[in-house]
N, C-alpha and C positions, 0 to 999 in steps of 0.2 A: 504494500500500500504506500502510495506517495503522500507524505505528510507535508512536505515543503518542497518548493522548487527554487532553484538558483538560476539567475540569468544575468549576464554581464552586458551592460550598455555603456560603451566608452569607459569612463573611469568609475562608474557606479555599479555596485552589486545590488541586484534586486532579489530579496528573499520574499517568496509568496507563500502564505499559509494556504494549504490545499485541503482543507477539510470542511467545505461549505455545508455538507450534510449535517455537521455537528456545530455549525456556526463558528467554525475555526476555534473551538474551545482548546485551551492549552492542556492537552493531556501530557502525561509524563513523557511519552514518546516524542511528541512535538517539541517539548522543552529540551530534551536531550539532543534532538536533531538541530535545533536552533543554537544551542551551546557549541555543538561541533562545528556547524557552519561558520559561526562568528569567530571561533578559534582559528579557522583557516583564513578567513577574511582579514583578521587583525594582523596577520603576518605578511600580507600581500601589499607591498608598497605601491603597487599600481592602482589599488582601489582607493579612491578618494572620498567616496560616500557610500552609505548603505541605506537602501530604501526597503522598508517592510510593508508589503502589500498583502492583499487577501483575495481569494476567489469567493464569489458569491456576494450576497447582499449585506452580510455582517462582517465587519473587520475581525473582531475577536470578542467572544462573549465572556472571556475570563477563564478561570480554571474549569477543567472538565469535571463537573460535580459528580458524574457517574463514577469517577475514581476516588471519590471522597467518602465513600460509605463502606462499612464492613471490612475495614482494614486494620492491620495491627499498628501499634504505636510506631514500630520501626518503618512500616510502609509510609505512614504520614510524615515521619521525619525525613525519609528519603525524598518524597515528593516535594516537600518544602525546601529541602537543601538544594535540590536541582533548580527549583524556582528562584532561590536566592542567587545561585550561580548565574542563572540567565540574566537576572536583573543587574547584577554587578558587571557581567560581561558587556551588556548593552551600554553601561555607563563608562566603562574603561577602555573600550576599543578606541584606537587613535583616530579612526575616521569620524 
């Protein structure tokens, strides 16, 4: 399943959330894919900007709440640790 897509336009990298059927909700899998993509982008000196876009009518509905029920404490900690990683990565990339 394709969760995000990457497209290069000149010196901009466009990351597109690709889960319109789920209103582009941030599942653990999407957050991990975003962290990985941003990690590659941040080391590419030819990328001058990053654009985050989305397929469908909704940009992003927030966390995927279907993943927020009937989990262990360790599961919740992992989800929120990855979310924290993502938010910090977004703030820290040089672009």
